[in-house]
N, C-alpha and C positions, 0 to 999 in steps of 0.2 A: 496305408493303414485302413482297415475296415472300420466303418462307422459302428458305434456302440448303440444298440437299440435299448429302449426302456425295458425294464423287467416285465414279463408277461403278467397281466392282471393288475398293472398300475396305470396311472394316467399322467400325461403332461398337461399342465394347465396354462396353455397359451392365453393371451388376454381375452379372447372371445369366450373361451371355456371358463376362465377365472371370473368373468362377469356373471355367468350363469351360476357358478358355485356361490359367489357372494350374494346374489339375489336370493337363492334358496336359504342360505345360512341366516341372512338378515331377516327373512320371513320367520324362520324358526325362533330367532331371538326376540323379535317384536311380539310374536304370539305368546311366548313363555312369559315375558314381562307383563303383558296385559292380563295374564291369568294368575299373576301373583307368585311366579317362580323366580329364583335368583340363580346366577350362574356360578359354576365351579369347574375345575379341571384337575387332572392328576398327571402323574408321569406316564410317558409313552411305554415304559416297560416296568414290570413288577416281578416279584418272586414267582416262579413257576407254581409253587404250592398254592398261591392265591386262587388259581384257576382250577387246578386238579382237585382241590379239596372239596368244593361244593358244586361245581358247574356241570358235572356229569361227563360221560365218555364222549359225547358228540362234540362239545366245545374243546375238550382236551385234545382231540384229534385234529383240530384246526389251528394249532398254535405254531408260530415261528418262535422256537425256543433255542436257547444257547447257554453255554457256560462261560462266565466272564473270567478275567485273569485271576480273580480271587477264588475261583472254584465254585462260585454261586450259580445255582440253576435259575435262570431268568427267562421271561417270555415277553415279547411285544404284545401289548394288550389287544385281544380279539373282541372285547366288549368292555364297558366301563362300570357296569353294576358292581362287580367285586371290588373295584377301586373305591366306588362310592361307599360300600359297606365298610371297608377298611378305614376310610377317612372319618366316617361318622362314629365308628367304634372308638377312634382315638380321642374324640372330643365329645362323647355322648352326654356327659353331665353338664356341659356348658352351652349346648345348642338348644334354642327354644323349639318347642314342638307345636304343631307338626312341622317337620323340615320339608320345605318345598324347593327342590333344587332342579336345575337343568344343566345340560352340558352338550357341546357339539364336538366330540372327540374324533380324531383321526384313528382308525382301527385297521388291523391287519389280520387276515385269516389265511392259513396255508391250505387253500382248497383249489379245485380245478376251475379256472376262469371260464365263464360263459356269459351269455347275454343276461344282464341284470345282476350278475354276481361276480365281483372282482376280489382280488387279494388285498386291496387297499381301498378304503372308502371312508366317507364321513357319515356320522349318525347323530340324529337328534335324540337325546335322552331326557325324559321327564320322570321325576320320582317324587313321591310323597312318603315320608318316613315318620312314624310315631302316631299314626291313626289307624285303628282297626275298623273304622266306619266304612261301609260300602260306598258312602258318598265320595270318599277319596278315590276309589276306583272310577266312579262316574266322572269326577272332575278330570282325571287323566284322559279318559276316552273323549270327553268334551273338548279338551285342549287340542288333541290330535285332529278332531273334526273341525275345530275352529280354524286351524291353520289351513287344512285342505280346502275349506270353503273360501278362505281369503285369497287363494290363488286360482279360484275359478272352478274347482271340482265340486260337482253337485252329487246328490244322492243317486243320480243315474250313472255316475262315474265310479263311485267307490262305495263299499259297504264294510261295516265293522262286524265281523262274525265273532260271537261271544259264547263261551261256555264256562265251566268251572272245574278246576282240577280237584277240589274238595268233593264236589258232587260226584264226579266220575269215579274217584277212589272208592266212595261208599257204594256206588252202584256196581262197580266191578267186583268188590268183595261180596256183595249181596248175591251175585249170580255164580259165585264159586271160585273166583281167583284169590290166591293167597297174597298177603301183604308184600312178600318178597318178590312177587311177580309184577307188581304194578309199574315199576320203572321200565321194565322190558316192554310192557304193553303200551305205555305212554310213547316210548321211542318208536314203536311199530306204528301206532295210530297216527303219530305226527307225520308219517310219510304217506298216509293213505291218499290225501288229496294231491300229492306231488309226484306220484308215479303211476304207471298204467295199472288198471285193475287186475290184469293177469299176474303182474309182478307182485302186487300186494297180496294176492291170494296165495302165491307160492311162499312168500315170507311169512304169512300167517300160519300156514301149515307147518312150517319149520319151527316157529316160535311157540305155537299152541297145538301140539299133536292131538289133543282131545277134541274130537269132532263136535261133541255136545257143547263144550265151552265155546268153540268157534261159532257155532250157530247162535248161542245166546249173545255173544259179543256183537255179531252182525245185526241181530234183532234190536239190540240196545242202540246201535249206531244208526238205526233208521227211525228213531223216535223223535217226534216233535216235542216242543216244550210243553204244549198243552197236554199231550199224552203222558208226559212224565209227571206233571202235576196231578192229573187224575189218577195215575197208577200208584202214587205214594201218599194219598190222603191219610191212610191209616199206618203209614210207615213209621219206624222209630225215628227219634229226633236226629240221630246221626245222619240219616238220609234226608230227612225233611228240611233241616236247617240250611244246608248249602243251596237247596233248590229255592227256598224262600228268600235267601240272600240275593240270588240271581233275579228273582221277581222284583225285589226292592231296587236292585240296580237298574232294571228296565224302567221302573217308575221314575227314578231320578233322571234318566236320560230323556224320557218323555217330557218331564218338567223343564229340562234344559233346552228343549226345542229341537232335538235331533232324532226324533222318532223314525224318520225316513232313512236314517243313515246306518241303522244297525239291525241285526237279526240274530236269533239263536241258532247255533250250529254245534251239535255235540261232538263233531269231528275235531274241533279245535282243542288241542291238548298242550301245545308248545313243547318243544323238544328238550329244553333245559331242565335239569333235575330240581332246581330250587323253587319252582312255582308251587303254591299251596292253595290258592283260592280261584277267584275269577280270572280267566285267561281270554285273550282275544287276538285276532289278527285282522288287519285292514287289507281288503282285496280290491283289485281293479275289476269292476263288474263285467267289462267287455272281455277280459282275459282272466277267468276265475282261478287259474292256477298261479297267478302272479300276486304275491303279497308285498305290500309296501311297508308294513309295520307289524310289530308283535309286542305283546306285553301281558302283564297280569300281576297278581299279588304274590309276594314272596316273604312271608312272615318269619321264616326261620333262617334266612341268609346271614343276618348280622350275628346271631347266636352261633351259627356254624363256623364263623370266622373269628370266634373268640370273644364276642361281645355279649350284651344282654339280649333277651328275647324281646324284639321290638317289631311291631307290624310294619309292613312296607308294601308299596305298590308302584308300578311305573311301566314305561314302554320305551322302545327304541324304533326310530324310523330312519332308514338309510337313504342316501342321496341318489344311488345308482338307478334303482327301479323307478323312483320318483321322477328323475330327469327324463328317462325314456318315455314314461307315461305322459308327461307334460309336453314333450316334443311331439308325440303322436297326435295330441289334441290341439297343438298350436298355441300353447299357453306359456311358452318361454318368451315373455315380452321384455327382454332386457336390452339396453343399449350399451355397447361395449365402449368403455372409456370416453363417454360423451364429453365434449368440450363446449363450454358456454360461448366462447368467442375466439376467433382467429384474427390476429392483427396483421393486416396486409399493407405493405408500403409500395407506392407507385413509383418510387425512385430511390436510388442508393442513398441520396442525401437524407432520406427519412427513416433510414434503418435504425439509427439510435433512438429516434422518437418512438418507433414501433416497440422497441424493447422497454422504454420508459413507461409507455401506456400499458403494456402487458403486465408489468410488475405492479403498477398502481391498481389495476383491476384485481390482481391476485390478492393484494392487501385487503381488498374489500370483500374477499371470499368467493370470487368467481374463478372458474377454470379458464385460463387464458393462455394462448400459445402464439408463436410466430415462426416464420421460416428461418432456418439457419443459413440459407443460401443468399448471399449478397447479389443484388441485381436480378433476381428472378422476376419475370414479368407477372402482372396481376393475374393473368389466366392460369399460370402454373401454380401461383399461391392459392388461388381459389380451388384448384384441383386438390392441392394438399390439404386444404381446410375440409373439403368433402371427405377425403380419405381418413381424416382424423375424427370424423363424425361430429364436426362443429355445428352448432345450431345457428350461429351468426358470424358474419365477418365485418370487421371495421376496416374500411379502406382509407388510407391516408394519401393525400396528394393527387386526387383525381383532378383532371383538367376542369371539370364543371364545378368544383368546390371553391368557395371563397376562403379567405384566410381564417384559420382557427375553426375549420369546419371538417366534419368527417362524413363518410357515407356508410350507413349501417345496412347490411344486406341480410335478409332472412334466407338461409340456405335451404330451407325446406320448401318454400313456395316462390322464392326468387324476388319477393318484394323488397324494395330498398327505399331509404329516406335519408335526407341530409339533416345533420344535427350539429349544433354548436358543441365543440369539443369540451369546453369547460363545463357546460351544463351536463353533458354526458358523463364526465368523470365525477361530478358531484353526486348524481343520482343514477348510476348505471342500471340499477334494478328497475327503473321506470321504462327502460328500453330493451333490456335483455330478457 
């Protein structure tokens, strides 16, 4: 019978890979908690309508959907923000605001697997609901940078590229685009940094037949932030306000101490239809086409899913690209299943004693193991201890030991010492 391979675009988490995944997720959790967010989760599948109603055509085309035995159209979640909106809508009157929640969901998207993009992945989601202050956007961006700094990524490694969907909408209308054209333009521009220039030029001609409009669009997308500010000093409020909001966002980020981590980039529009204000993506500076994270303000999503109009902002950061980047920079410093101590017996008559000491150490909170093989010599047991990544070995029954004495060996440097067994078991933390 032929072996069954894993489904393309998924991963098997053997212990060494599981250790990396746990290290990444634990970092996400600790960063979330120290920034004042609390954890939530939702079901792995939802009604299909939850995604098709407000997420736009791009996400709808990336769904694993099915019809259950009751005839209900369902989909495995490709993102968790719609689930968050649904959950908040259900208890909106009892939740204190602002709502600061985070989640680490397992997500699935039916797309072509490639480097940095799989069909199944984990994603860190940070959201603040119930505040229309630009400070909430700043805190989300700061939280993402806080995590990246904590794992060793500096401003030379990553950059947060920031723009505004609200600003872009007003500027596009100002140069001649109609309201019903905006979603098409957003989807087009979202691909600009991700595909070859010639391909983008062909797509632009197809979507925008008017040469004058195309020229105006490309001129707009070569603008710096300072040029935008100087060009709209006398502009109406509908154009001026979102630009001033961005200026305030940058002031907050400077105050938070992450000035070197961000820059304005009008090309950032985000592909999903529900974004309404500031938007951003975090990129690898050394490979500028590779995004680690994306997010922004989505003030209409809860209302669009049957709830009240409540402001919201947040981001998602996936584990796949992050792991590749950390691997390339040598920053995956995890130990796989590290054991505190391996108990070794130098004779079959000490086998039961080894089991007894192992369990006593476990009761005190230490990771302790022993060999299942009766009569294995000390050398083979030391080899097994090394294979299990043990930090120390306790050797029972060595010829040089006195009664009620053990030999404690540091397996990293080879140093060893003789210790009274009773004293060791009373305060093992003094020696391990």
